[in-house]
C-alpha positions as CSV (number, residue, x, y, z in Angstrom):
1,M,151.2,85.8,122.5
2,M,150.1,87.1,119.4
3,T,152.4,88.6,116.8
4,S,150.8,91.5,114.5
5,S,151.0,89.1,111.5
6,D,148.5,86.5,113.3
7,E,146.4,89.7,114.1
8,S,146.3,90.8,110.6
9,T,144.8,87.3,109.6
10,I,142.2,87.9,112.0
11,E,141.5,91.1,110.8
12,D,141.5,90.0,107.8
13,R,139.0,86.8,107.8
14,D,136.6,89.3,110.0
15,H,136.9,91.9,106.7
16,A,136.2,88.6,104.7
17,R,132.9,87.4,106.7
18,F,131.9,91.1,106.7
19,T,131.9,91.0,103.4
20,R,130.1,87.5,102.9
21,H,127.3,89.0,105.1
22,L,126.9,91.9,103.3
23,T,126.5,90.0,99.9
24,D,123.9,87.4,102.0
25,S,121.8,90.3,102.8
26,H,121.2,91.4,99.6
27,D,118.4,89.1,99.1
28,S,116.8,90.3,102.1
29,V,117.0,94.1,101.6
30,W,115.0,93.0,97.9
31,K,112.5,90.7,99.6
32,V,111.4,93.9,101.9
33,A,112.1,96.2,98.9
34,Q,109.4,93.9,97.1
35,W,107.1,93.8,100.1
36,L,106.9,97.5,100.3
37,F,106.3,98.0,96.6
38,K,103.4,95.7,96.7
39,R,102.0,98.0,99.2
40,G,102.3,100.9,97.0
41,H,105.2,102.5,98.2
42,H,107.9,103.8,95.9
43,V,111.2,102.3,96.3
44,R,114.5,103.2,96.1
45,V,117.1,100.4,97.1
46,G,120.6,101.6,98.1
47,Q,124.1,100.8,96.4
48,I,125.9,98.1,98.1
49,S,129.7,99.5,98.8
50,R,131.6,96.9,99.3
51,P,135.4,97.8,100.4
52,R,137.9,95.7,98.6
53,K,140.7,96.0,101.9
54,R,139.8,95.9,105.4
55,D,140.9,99.6,106.1
56,E,139.0,101.5,103.0
57,W,135.6,100.5,104.9
58,R,135.0,104.1,105.6
59,E,135.1,104.7,102.2
60,N,132.2,102.6,101.9
61,T,130.0,103.0,104.3
62,D,126.1,103.1,103.0
63,N,123.3,105.1,103.2
64,G,121.0,102.9,104.2
65,D,119.5,100.0,102.4
66,I,115.9,101.4,101.6
67,E,114.5,104.7,101.2
68,I,110.7,105.5,101.0
69,S,108.4,108.2,99.1
70,L,105.8,109.0,101.9
71,R,102.5,110.4,100.1
72,I,101.5,113.8,101.4
73,E,97.6,114.8,100.4
74,V,97.6,118.8,99.9
75,K,94.2,120.7,100.5
76,H,94.4,124.1,99.4
77,L,91.3,126.0,101.2
78,S,89.2,128.6,100.1
79,T,88.7,129.9,103.8
80,Q,91.3,131.7,106.1
81,F,93.2,130.7,108.9
82,T,95.8,131.0,111.2
83,G,95.6,128.7,113.7
84,R,92.9,126.7,115.7
85,D,91.5,129.8,117.3
86,D,90.2,130.6,113.8
87,W,89.6,127.8,112.3
88,P,86.2,128.8,110.5
89,F,84.6,125.5,110.8
90,P,83.1,123.2,114.0
91,D,84.9,120.4,113.3
92,F,88.1,119.1,111.0
93,I,87.3,117.5,107.8
94,V,90.2,115.1,106.9
95,C,88.6,113.6,103.2
96,A,85.7,112.0,101.6
97,T,85.8,108.2,102.9
98,G,86.2,106.5,99.5
99,Q,89.2,108.6,98.9
100,W,91.0,107.4,102.2
101,D,89.7,103.9,102.3
102,R,90.6,103.4,98.3
103,A,94.3,105.0,98.8
104,V,97.3,102.5,98.2
105,P,99.6,103.3,100.3
106,K,98.0,105.6,102.9
107,P,98.7,109.2,103.2
108,Y,101.3,109.6,105.8
109,A,99.8,113.2,105.9
110,Y,97.3,115.5,105.2
111,V,98.6,119.3,104.9
112,Y,95.8,122.1,104.8
113,I,96.7,125.1,102.9
114,S,94.8,129.0,103.9
115,K,93.6,130.9,101.6
116,D,96.2,133.0,101.4
117,N,98.8,130.8,101.2
118,L,100.6,131.8,104.4
119,H,99.0,128.9,107.3
120,L,98.9,125.5,107.4
121,A,97.2,122.7,109.3
122,V,98.7,119.0,109.3
123,L,97.3,115.7,109.9
124,K,98.9,112.4,110.4
125,G,97.5,109.3,108.5
126,D,98.1,107.4,111.4
127,S,95.2,109.2,113.5
128,S,92.7,107.7,111.2
129,K,91.9,105.0,114.2
130,L,90.6,108.3,115.9
131,W,88.4,109.6,112.7
132,T,84.5,109.5,113.0
133,M,82.3,109.6,109.6
134,D,80.0,112.0,109.3
135,R,77.4,112.2,105.7
136,R,77.4,116.1,104.5
137,K,76.3,117.7,101.6
138,D,79.3,118.3,99.6
139,R,79.7,122.2,98.7
140,R,81.8,122.1,95.9
141,Y,78.7,120.5,94.2
142,E,74.6,121.0,93.3
143,G,72.7,117.5,94.8
144,V,75.9,115.6,95.6
145,E,76.2,114.4,99.3
146,Q,79.1,111.7,100.2
147,D,80.4,110.5,103.7
148,F,83.2,112.0,105.3
149,Y,86.2,111.9,107.7
150,L,86.1,113.9,111.0
151,A,89.4,114.2,112.8
152,P,90.0,115.5,116.8
153,M,90.9,119.3,116.6
154,E,94.0,118.0,119.0
155,R,95.6,115.3,116.8
156,V,95.8,118.7,113.6
157,W,99.4,120.7,113.8
158,W,98.7,124.3,113.3
159,G,101.6,126.2,111.9
160,S,102.8,128.6,109.4
161,F,105.7,128.6,106.7
162,D,107.8,130.8,107.9
163,D,107.8,128.7,111.4
């Protein structure tokens, strides 16, 4: 039969194991942080909070090991739209191919804003495998043609800033 002092000893040993495991994980967290950083992510490593006593664990929980920022490209269009039904183009141009191809990290999403700043179209970067390429005149410039990526319309989320 275990006594309360035996249970305390087991709990104390488990607490010591826990804090050792927490300390041992430190190098792994930094290894992943460096790996993400080398791939162009902005990385924030969370602070490690170690409870001194077993019963202080609630006051010493963390908010995660690593946070990364996600890249969002914003395009304010000179045309008006409220959604897919009145999108003024026959297809959906993502961006010039060079913009995507050279991006580090790749954008998490592209957000296109209507002329009146009320509506938006959002295309996630993970749809890039479905994009096609087309060479077009860039209407913003004289005599400039370049390759653009086009996305399937069904991959675009349409909404408003009031949603």
